[in-house]
N, C-alpha and C positions, 0 to 999 in steps of 0.2 A: 280130582273130580272131573268126570267126563262131561262134555258139552254136546247136546244133541243138535246136529247141524240143521235138520228140518225145522225144529222149533225156533232156532236162532234165525233161520232164513225167513220164516213166516213173520216173526216179530219185526224184522227190519223191513220187509216188504210192506207190512201194514203201516209202518211209520214213514213210508215213502223213501226209505234209504237202502233199498235192496241192492243198489249198485255196489255197495261196499263188499259184497261177496262175489263180485264179477269174476275174480281170478282164483277163487277159493279152490276149485277142483284141479287147477293146474299147479298149485303150490306143493312143494315138498311137505311131508307130514309135520315136521317141526314148525314150518311157517304157517301151516293150517292151524295148528294148535295155538300159536302165538296170536294170530288174527282172531280166532274164535274167542280166546280169553279176553282180548281187548274189547270185542264187541259185546261179550256177555257183561263185562264190567261197566260198559258205557250205558248210561241211562239215556237212551236215544229219544225217548218221549220228552224228557226234560229239556234236552238240547233243542228239540222242535219248539217247545213252549218258550224257551229263552229267545230263539230266533224270532218268533212271532211277536213277542213283546218288544224286543229291541227294534225291529223294523217299524213297528207301529209308533214307537217313541221317536224314531228318527224321522218318520214322515211328518209327525206333528212339528218337530223342530225345524223342518224345511219351510215352514210358514212363519217367518220371523214376526210378522205383525200379530198373528194370533197368539204366539208364544209370549211375545212382549206384553200383551195385554194382561197376562196372568202374573207378571213379575212386578213385585213391589219392593220398595226399600225396607230395611229392617225396622221393626217396631222400636220406638224410642226406649221402651223399658227392657228390651232384650239385649242391649249392648251398653258398654261403658268403655272408658279408656284409662290407661295409666297416665301419670303426670301430676296428679294431685297428691302431695306428700301424705296428707292425713289418711286418704283412702288407701294409697299404696301400702302404708305402714300397717293399717288394719288388716288388709288382705294378706300381707306377708306374715303377720303374727298368726293368723288363722291357719295358713299353710304350714308354717314351721311347727305349730302345735300338732297338726295332723301327721307330719313327718316324724316328730318325736314319739308319737303314739304308735308308730309302725303301721299306719293306715295307707301309705302311699307306695305305689310301684311305678316303674317306667318301662315302656315298650318301644323298642327301636326297630324301625323298618330298615333293614340293612342288606337286602337281597341283591342289590345292584353291583355290577362290576364297573371298574374304571375305564371301560373301553374307549369312551370319548376323550379321556384324559391321557390316552396312550399307555394305559396300564391294564394288565390282565388280572390284577388282584382285586379283592373286594374294595368297593369305593371307600369304606371307612379306614382302610390302610393307607390312604393317600396322604402324602406330605405336601402341604400347600406352600412350603418354603419359608416357614417361620424360623427365627434364630434357633429355637430349640429343636426344630425338625420333628416335632410331635405330629403324629397322624391324627386324623379326625377322631378315631376311636378313643385315643388317649385324652384328648381335650374333654370329651364327654364323660369319660370315666372319672377324671379328676374333678369335674364339676359335681358329680354325684358324691365323691369322697368329701369334698369341702362342705357340701350341704349337710351331709350326715353329721359332721363335726359341729357345724353352726347350730343345727337343731338340737343336738345333744347338750351343747354348752348352754343354750337358752333354757332348756328344760331342767338343768342341773343334773344331767346324767353323765356317766363316765364316757370317755371317748371310746368309740367302737361299739357302743351299746345300741345305737340307732342305725337301722338298716333300711336302705332303699333298694329292693331287689330290681335287677335290670334284666328284662326279657329281650333277647336279641333275635329277631326274626331274619333268618337267612333264606337263600334259595338253594336248590340242589347244587348248582355249580359253585356256590360260595360257602357252603356250610363248613366243609373240612378246612378250607383255607382260613376262614374266620376263626374257628376254634383254635387252630394251630397258632395263629397270630397272637391271640390272647394268651395262650399258654407260654409262648416264647417270651412274652413281655410281662409274665407273672400277673396277668389280669390287671395290670396298671395299678396295683396296690389294693384292689378290691378283693374280698373273699370269694374264691371260686364258687362256693355253694350258692352265692347270691347273684351269680351271673349265669342266666339260664338261656341256653341256645335252643331254638326250635326252628322248624323249617316250613316255609310256605310251599305247599305242593308235595309234602312228604307222603310216600306210600309205605305203610307199615304192615301190609298184609297182601297176600296173593290176589291177582285179578279175580279169581273165582269166588273169593270170599268178600268182595266189596259189598257194603250195605246197599240196599236198593235205591237210596236217594243220592248215591255218589255218581260222579262222572269220571270215567276213565282214570285220570290221575288228579288227585286233589291239587289245586293250584293251576290247573290247565283246563282249556276247553278245546273241542275240535275246531279246526279251521273250516269255514263254509264257503260255498259259492254264493254269489249274490242272490241266488234262488233258494238258498238254505240247504243245499246238499253238502254232506260231509265229504271233504277231500281226502284222498289217499296220498300219503307221502311216498309209499312204495306199494307194490301189490299186496303186501302183507302187514302194512302199518298205517294206522290212521294219522293224519297230520294234526298236530295239536300246537297250542301256543299258550303262554302264561295268561291268566285271566285277570290281571291287574292287581293293584295293592289292596283292593277290596277283599281279596282272598285271605287277608289278615284274620277275619272273623272266624272262618272255617279252620284256619291254622291254630287258633287258640283252643279248639276242641279236639285237635288231633294229638296222638301220643307224642310226647317230647322225645322219647327214645324207644328203641326196640326192647330195651331191658325191662321197662315197666309200661305196658300199653295202657294202664289205667291212669297214668300221670299226664295231665295236660296243663297248659298254661292256666286255664280257668280253674282247674282243681288245685293248682299250686297257689293261685291268688287266694282261693278260699282257705286253704290250709294255713297260709300266712296271715289271714284276716285282713287282707288288703281291700280297702273300700274304694280307692280312687286310683286311676291310672292315667299317666301322661303318655301319649302316643305321638311320635314325630319321625321325620326322615333323617337319614344319616348325613345328607350332603349340605347341611347348614352349619357353618363354622360358628355362628353366633347363637345357636340354639341354647336357651336356658333350660337345661334338663331338670325336670321335676321342679320347675319354677314355683316357689312358694307363693308368689303373688298371684299367679294364674290359678293354683290350687285354691288359695284362699278366696279369690273372687268367685270361682265356680261353686265352692262349698257354700259360701254365703248366699249365692243365688239359688241354691238347692237344685242345680242343674244335673240332669243325668247325662248330658253331653254338652260340650262347649268347644268353641273354636277361637284360637288366637288369629288375629288378622293384622295386616298393615295397610295404611292408606295407599290407594293407587297413586302411582307417581304422576300420572296424567290421565285425562278422561278416557283416552282410547288405548291405554296400556293393555297388552294382550295377556290378561290374567283373569281367572275366574273370581267371582265375588260371591260372598255369602249374602243372601237376600231371601225374600219371601217369594215362593212360586206357588200359586194356587193356595195361598194362605198357609203354606208349610215352609219350614226352613230348608234351604237348599243351596248348593253351590251352582251358580249360573255362569256358564261360559261366556266369554266376551262376545262371541259370535251370536249369542242368543238375545242380546239386547240391542235396541236401535241406537243410532248415533245420538238421537235426541235424548234418550234415557241416559246414555253414558255421560252426556254433558250436563245433565240437569243438576242444579245446585240448590242447596237449602237456602231459602231467602234470608233466614236469620243468621246463619253462620258463614255462608258463602262456600261451604264444603260440598263436594260431590255427594249426592245422595246414594249412589252406588259406588262406594269407596272401599268396602271391606275386602281387600285382597286376600285370597285364601293362600296360606303358606304351609298347609299340611302339618298343623300343630294343634293337637286336640286333647281334650279332657273327657274321660268317661268314668262313670261309676262302674264298679265291677258288676253290680246288679244289671245295668243296661247291657254290658257285653254279653251277659248270659241270655238276655232276651232276644238277641239278634237272630239266633237260630229259628225263632218262631215266625219271623217275617222275611227271612232271606229269600224265599221263593217269590216274594212280591217285588223285589228289586229289579229294575230294568237295566240290563247290560248296555254298555256303550259300544257302538260299532266303529271299528277302525278299518278302513279300506286299504288293503295291502296287496303286494305282489307275492303270491304264495306258490312256491314250487309244488308240483303235484303230478300224479301219473295220469296219462291220457287213458280213458276207459276203453278205447277202441284199439289203440296200438301198444299199450303198456309202456309207451315212451315217457321219460321224465321231462316234463315241460317246465321251463324257467321263464315265466312271463316278464315282459319289459314294462307292462302297465298293470295297475291294480286289477286283479281278477277275482277277488274274493274278500272275505272279511274275517277279522279276528274279533272276538267278543271280550270286553273287559268290564269289570266292576271296580269302582273306586272306593277308597276308605270313607269318603264323605257321602256316599250314596245312602247311608243310614240316617242322615240328618232329618229327612221328612218324617221319620218314624219316632222321633223323640217327643216326649211329653213336655219336658222342661229344658229348653235350649238357651244358651247364653253365648255372647260374643264379647271378647276383650280385644280392643285395639291397642297395639303397641307401636313403638317407634321402629321404623324399618332399619335405621342405622344402628340401633342397639340390638336387634334380635333377628335380622334376616339378611343373610348374604349367601345365596345358594351357589353350589359348585356344580355346574351343568356342562360347561364347554371346555374345549381344548385350551392348553396354554397359549397365550397370545391373542385370544379371540377379542378381548377388550370388554367383555361383559360376562358376569357369572362364571368366571374362570379362576384358576388358582391365584393369579395376580390380584384380582379384585377381592377374593376371600382374604388373602394376606393383608392387603391394604385396609380392609374394613375391620379386621380383628385388631391390628396394631393401632388404628385410629381410635378404636374403642378403649384400648388400654391407655392411650394418651389422655382420653377424657376421664378415665378412672383417677389418674394422677392429678389432673387439673381440678376435678371436682373435690378432691381431698385437700385442696389448698396448695398444691405444688405448681411450679412452672416447669415447662418442658421447652428447651431451645428448639428452634426451627431445624428440621432435618434429623432430630434425634428420634430413634425408634426403640421403644422398650416393650418387651413381651413379658407379661406377668402371668405366672402359672396360676391356673384355677385353684390350686391348693393354697395359694396366698389370698386370693379374692375371687369370689363367685360372681359378684355384680358390682364391684367397686367398694364393698365394705372392708373393714379391717385395715385401712391405710391411714389411720389418724396420725401416725407418727411422722408422716412426711410433710405435714403442713409447714409452709414457709420455705421449703427447700426448692432448689433449682436443679433440674436434671440436664446435664451437658453431654452425657455419654450414652451411646446406644448399648443395648445388651439384653440378656435374658435373666429373669429373676425367678428362682425356684423357692427362695425363702425371703421373708420380709426384710431381714437384716441386710440382704444383698443389695437392697436399693441404695444404701449409703454410698456404695462404691461408684454409683453412677451419678451422684449428685456433686455439685461444685463445693 
């Protein structure tokens, strides 16, 4: 399909972005064609709208007092916490029943690479140094497998008859490596048909056939100057950057593969009759995948969206909190509340009123995920000021700035919260459910060593809560296939564990006891 240069030039000049064609007539024919295809595919009018909305939102945020005045703690009836056995058991039963009926799916955000960890592999392939040397992906897969069996047994169904489909969102750089990793490990015992890989930012059609509401590449946005002008990476290529994990929602509507353009994550959820979806990030070694307690709580609350949170460690911890902003649910960044608000405590409980630390662990109904497309245009993107290499429009020289010279625009998965009709928050214990892997080995916080420490400490608690004793210095790793959250260990009551080791089957525990 040929592209009319004059029409394209007029469109971009009308949008105030005519500079993108500055070098067009000097380019070789193939580069002219490439640039024209990019610009035809790019919805430049929408880019301008996003810039305008994002900068207006940023300007508002630069007045902390006015923003803080609109921020309020969560309503009492919108949140609850685990820790009351009767409630936990009730929620667990509701969740297990939904799992047994085949109504539950899991969506993993796994697009990141382990660059900070010194690895070029997808982050989920990382080994945090456990005795078993299992990577993060394997721990999560085995939690799914265990939960399938627990739900089946409770419902009186045969083993293997209960399925929790696992949708794994990769990025362009990690898709092939992630799929190959799973294949080489036989999908960690899960059925391959129930592990569905899809890609944030996947382009499954030529530039010239992009739908009119699309931007250049799904999963990316152009990089802009601080005045909103699109930057050129080269004379014939627009500079783009990932648009944040909020691209998840568009990715669920994109084709899963070239082989069947009609098959999307949303259509697969519908085909499988999945009503509820757990969404989480790959880098938390303690994540309770498809947690029946969380599902049960959210279902009982009739929520269309819910968030798991952990209490802030201290008042000024640099973490976003789930709160009310202008009477709507939202994640409020730590920089957006005043010191007085951060330190405010409930006079009855003594707890921080802004305590609900966001850990990117969410529940959605499938119906709500389908609704996102209808209000996506209303979401305000976040601005990240960055040093962006670009071509000088006068000299054609590639400039590599040493200070931030422009902006990248991002949308986050939690940006849909204000649009929910029924939202709920469940507070869980940090030591049981949140140990993120963010930093290089030896950093001392949120690194492989702290992840290993936290997981093995949890397994010690599993044993002690089951009535066993564990000698000081003994480290025992328990496979998720043996216990998902401490259940199924009744046989060890009264035993004392004196040896460290890894347990793949329950009977192997005897070898580690005195």
